[in-house]
C-alpha positions as CSV (number, residue, x, y, z in Angstrom):
1,M,4.2,-28.2,95.7
2,A,2.0,-31.1,96.6
3,L,2.4,-34.4,94.7
4,R,-0.7,-36.5,94.0
5,F,-1.0,-39.6,91.9
6,A,-4.3,-40.7,90.5
7,V,-5.7,-44.0,89.1
8,Q,-8.6,-43.8,86.6
9,A,-10.3,-47.0,85.6
10,D,-13.5,-48.4,84.0
11,T,-14.3,-50.6,87.0
12,E,-14.0,-50.4,90.8
13,Q,-11.8,-53.6,90.7
14,E,-9.4,-52.1,88.2
15,C,-9.2,-48.9,90.2
16,A,-8.4,-50.8,93.4
17,A,-5.7,-52.8,91.6
18,G,-4.1,-49.6,90.4
19,L,-4.2,-48.2,93.9
20,R,-2.5,-51.3,95.2
21,L,0.3,-50.7,92.7
22,L,0.8,-47.2,93.9
23,E,0.8,-48.4,97.5
24,S,3.5,-51.0,96.6
25,L,5.6,-48.1,95.5
26,G,5.5,-46.6,99.0
27,L,2.6,-44.2,98.4
28,Q,-0.4,-43.9,100.8
29,T,-4.0,-43.8,99.9
30,A,-5.5,-40.3,99.9
31,M,-8.9,-41.2,98.2
32,T,-10.3,-44.7,98.0
33,P,-11.9,-45.7,94.6
34,R,-14.9,-43.6,93.9
35,L,-17.4,-43.6,91.0
36,L,-17.3,-40.2,89.3
37,S,-20.2,-38.5,87.5
38,D,-19.0,-39.6,84.1
39,D,-19.2,-43.3,85.0
40,R,-15.4,-43.8,85.6
41,W,-13.6,-44.7,88.8
42,M,-10.8,-42.7,90.4
43,A,-8.5,-43.2,93.4
44,R,-5.6,-41.1,94.6
45,A,-2.4,-41.6,96.5
46,V,0.3,-39.3,98.0
47,P,3.9,-39.7,99.1
48,R,4.3,-40.7,102.8
49,M,5.7,-37.9,105.0
50,T,9.1,-38.9,106.3
51,K,9.7,-35.8,108.3
52,A,7.4,-33.6,110.4
53,P,6.2,-30.4,108.8
54,A,8.4,-27.3,109.4
55,E,7.2,-24.9,112.1
56,D,6.3,-22.3,109.5
57,G,3.9,-24.8,107.9
58,R,5.8,-25.1,104.6
59,G,6.6,-28.8,105.0
60,P,9.9,-30.7,105.1
61,V,11.4,-28.9,102.1
62,A,10.9,-25.3,101.1
63,S,11.8,-23.9,97.7
64,G,14.1,-20.9,97.4
65,G,12.8,-17.6,96.4
């Protein structure tokens, strides 16, 4: 499961401010503020990887089956 956090805003400045809040929580930017087709702004952030991905490509934690 991949975690993504998004900011939606009416202006680029509001969107950038929301992204800075996510960064202050330890997330890293995955998408800088962009204007979407419906005239709103969006940015995304993801958790920082603290461990290298597993050799089987499933990441640092694998769910049980």
